[in-house]
N, C-alpha and C positions, 0 to 999 in steps of 0.2 A: 271621199271628199267631205269637207265639213261645211255645213250651212250655219250662218250666223245671222239672226234676225232680231233687230231692235224694234221696240215699240214704246209708246207712252209719251211721245213728244206732242207739242201743241202750242197754243197761245195762252199766256198767263199774264196777269197784271204784276207789276213790281210788288215784291213782298209776298207773292204767292208761292205755291209749291207744285212740283210735278214729280212723278216717279217713273223713271225709265227702266225698261226690262230688256234683257238680251239673252236669247236662248240659243245654245249651240246644239246641233244635231248632226247625224251622219257618222262619219268615221272618227268618233271620239274614242281615244284610247287612254290618254293621261293628261288632263288639263293641269298645267302648273300655275297659271295665272290668268286673270281676266282684267282688262283695262277699259276705261272710258277715255276717249279723246274728244276734242271738239275743234271745229274750224269755223271761225267767223269770216264773213266776206272780206277779202283782201288781206287776210292774215294766215299765218302758218298754222298747221294742225298742232295742237298742244295736248299734253297729257293732263287729264283732269284728276283721275283717281285710279288706283291700282289695288288689286287684292290677290293674294296667293291662295293656293288650294288649302294651305294651312291656316288661313284667316288673317294673315298680316296685311295691313292696309297702309296706304300712303296717299297724300293729297297734294294738289297744287296749292300754293299759298293763297291764291285768289279765291279758293272755295273751301278751305279748311274751316270747320266750325259751322258751315252751312250745308254741305253735301255729305251724304253717308253712303258708302259702297258696302254691299253685302253680297254673299254668294250662297246659292243652294247647290251643294255639290251633287246631290242625288238627281237634280233636274238639269245640271249643266247650265245653270242660269245665273246671271249676275244682275243686280239691281243698283240703281243710283237714285237715292232719295235726295231731291233738291229742294231746299227750303230757303226762305228769305231771298228769293230770286231778284236779280238786278238786270236792268237793260243790257249791261255788258256781258251777261251770261247768254245772250242770244247767239246761237250758232247751230250748225249741224253737229250732232253728237254721234260719234262712232264707237262701236264696241270692237275690241280686239281680243281674240282668244289665242292663248299660247299653250302649246302642248310640249311634252317631253321631246328633246331633240331640236328645240327651238323652231317648231313648226307653228306658223301663225296664220290666222284667217281673220279678215275684216268683215264687218257687216256693211250694209248699204247706207246706214246713217238714218237719223231721225231729227227733224227740225224742231228746235225749241226757240220760241220767240217770246221775249219778255217786253211787254209794251202796254201802256195805258190807252 
């Protein structure tokens, strides 16, 4: 079984920064990609950023240029550096870990609130 634990959420003012972390542990055999999603109240969960084990990244248009995803393969950990935060970035942020054979695991989520 794989455990996925996010951390780093909180309350920040508009224009501020936060860094989210997501660590995977347990039955890790071959991580192929790690992703950050978010879900705001009353909205569907959306993909924010994606990184492959080879380091290829992709971002939602709404966060490109403000958010940076990175991964430490040795620690099975993915980070999301969020800069120039806006109130519309307020959401629960979820980490998803994908392993070979399309085996996936979600984390429990971490709340990010951008408000003055």
